[in-house]
N, C-alpha and C positions, 0 to 999 in steps of 0.2 A: 438531455445531455449536460455535461459540465462545460461551462464557458469561463475561461480565464482571460481577463482583459487588463492589460497594462500593469500586471501585478509587480509591485516593488516593496522590498523590505530593507530598511536601513537600521543599522545599530550604531548610533553616533555618526561618525564620518565614514563608516564601512557600509558598503551596499552589498548585501548578501544575495538579493534577487533583484534583477535589473530589468524592468519593463517587459515582463514575460507575458505573452499571449498565446493561447492555443484552445482548441475545443477537443472533446472526446465524446463519441456517441455510443449508445448501447450496442453491445456485441463486439466492441473494440477492446483489446488488451493493450494498453500503452505501457511500453517499457521506458522508465525514466532513469537515464544513466548520467553519471558524471563522476569526476574524481573526488576525493575527499575535500570537503570545503567548497564544493561547487555550488551548493545551495539547494540540494535535493530535499533534505529533511526539513529545511525552512519552508520550502514550497509546500511540502506535504502538510505541515502544521497549518499553513494558511488555507489550503484547500479544505481542511476539516474544521476550521473555525477555532483551532486551538491558539493561533497566533494572528493578531490583527495586522494587515499590511500597512505600510506607510502610505501607499497609494494603490489604486486599481481595485478590482472587485472579482468575486467569484460567484457565478450563478449555478445552482444545482437544480436542474429541471425547472428553471425560471425563478427559483427562490434565491434572493441575494443572501449570501452567508452572514452578512453583518446587519442588514436591514430586516431580514425575515429569517432569523437563525434556526428556530425550532423546526419549521417544515424542511428547511435545507438539511439540517443534521439528522433528521428522522430518515432520510434517504441513504445515509452513509453507514458503512462498516469500516472501521479503521484499525489496522494493525500497526501501532507505532514502532519506531526503532527500539529494539531491546525487549519488546513484548512485556511491558510493565504490568504487574498484577499484585495481589496481596498474598505474600508468601505463607502466611499463617492459615489461609483458608484452604479447604479441600477443593479439588477441581470442580466437583459437583456443586459445592457451595458457591464457588466464585461464579460459575456460569449461571446459576440460579439468581444470584445477586445482579449480575449484568442484565439478565432477562427482565428482572423486576424493574430495574432502572429504565428499560426500554418499554415498559408498560405491559408486559406479559404477565398473566396471573393464571393460577390453577392448572387445569389440564393443558391449556395452550402453552403455558410455560414449561411443563414437563415435556411436551412434544418437541418444543424448540430446543431445549437443552439436549434431549436425547438425539435429535437429528444432527445438531452441530457436533456433538461428541462423536457420533458415528462417522461423519464425514472427515473429521480430523483424526480419526483412529485413536481415541482416548479411553476406550473401554477398559483397558487394564489398569488405569491410574485414577479413575473417577473419584476414589475415596482416599487418595493420598493428599497430603498437604503440598502445595505448590513448591514450597521451599525445598522439598526433598526430591524434586524432579530434575532430570537432566536438562541441559540447555535446549536440546531438541524438543523435548516434551513441553517445556515452557513455551517455546515458540508455537507449538500446535495448540496449546491452551489459548494463546493470543489469537490464533486464526479462528478457533471455534467461537470466541466471544465476538469476533468481527462479523460472522455470518449468521449468528443464531436468530437474529430478527429478520432475516431474508431481505437484506437491503438491496436497493436498485443499483447502488454504487459501492465498489470495494476499493479502498486505498490501502495498499500493503507496502510497508517500508521494510525492505530486506526480508521477505517472508520465508526464505529457506536458510537464513543464517543459523548456523549451528546444527543443521540436520546432516545425517549420514546419507550416502547416495541413495538408499532405498526410500528413506523419508522424503528426500528431495523430489524423487520421481513421483511419489504419492501426492505431495503438495502441488507439483506442476499439473498433474492430471486433474486434481480438484479445481485448480484455477481454470484450466481449459473448459471443464464441465460447467463451472459457474458462469463463465463468459458468454454462454449461449443466450442468457437472458439478463445479463448484468453488464454494467460498465466497470472495467477494472483498470486501475493504474497501479503499476508495480515498480517500486524503486529498487534498483539493484546495481551492483558493480560488476556483475558476471555476464559477459556477452553470451555465453552458452545458455543462460537462463532466458534471455531475450529471444534467442533463436527458438527455444523450446516452447515458449507460451505466448509470445507477443505478436500482434499483428502490425504494430507500429513501434518505432524506436525514436526516442528524443534524447539528445545529448545536451547538457548545459555544462558551462564551465565559467567560473567567476560570476555566476548569477545570470549569465546570458544564454539564450538559445543558440546552439551552433548548428544543429541538424535535426530534421524531422523526416524520417523515411522508413522504408520497410527493413526488417532485420536482415534480409538478404542483401540489400543495398549497403547497409551498414557494414556487414561482414566483408563485403567486397572491397572496402576501403583498406583492409589489412589482411592480405592472404594468410598471414600467420594465425589469424583468428583471435589474437590477443587484444583485449580492450586497450591496454596501454598504447599499443601501436596505432589503434584507431584514433585515440586522443592525440598522439603525436602528429598523425596525418592531418587532423582537423585544425590543430593549433600551431602548426609549423614547427613542432618540436619543443614548444614551451611547456 
């Protein structure tokens, strides 16, 4: 599992994440919600070893992210916010490059790239350069690179951002299927997405954990179903 213990990140006098602790077990899909500036992306970067915390630690299946980083990171697939990539590369070339970074070679690499591309529905654009793709397709390329080495943990920052309704449905189905044998953490600002794919929902604001409950319990806090109303109910309108 992932164990997050007293995770804190400060930028000068500003505390972006404040003493955050939680665990996530295989088979769970954790929806990680919060308003802009709540500390979601900062937390994601610390979970994946991209950003070192001021204090606290992250354990990935027993491996400390900063004391034992390579075994910890080998377990992870990460889709960062914005799905960054190399625009001048073709989709096929980019996925092969990421597979090589992950240590996959030869026939094993080809199988991994093909399987990830199929799951992300990239068949029509495999030989296009990434810079020519729509925002939705770029997001799907980012998702494919996150899953191609069959990681035990998926950390997805706004995975359906920029997708049309059909594409969103496809990605949500993929997340549900992957969660059968993986641990998944999804950062989102869409309450509907949490209800569609998540088994747990956590909300943070100003870097602090406000609530950790089921999507149904979360939705019940605001009969309107609007996430803004949930935040207002939790924060007293602040």
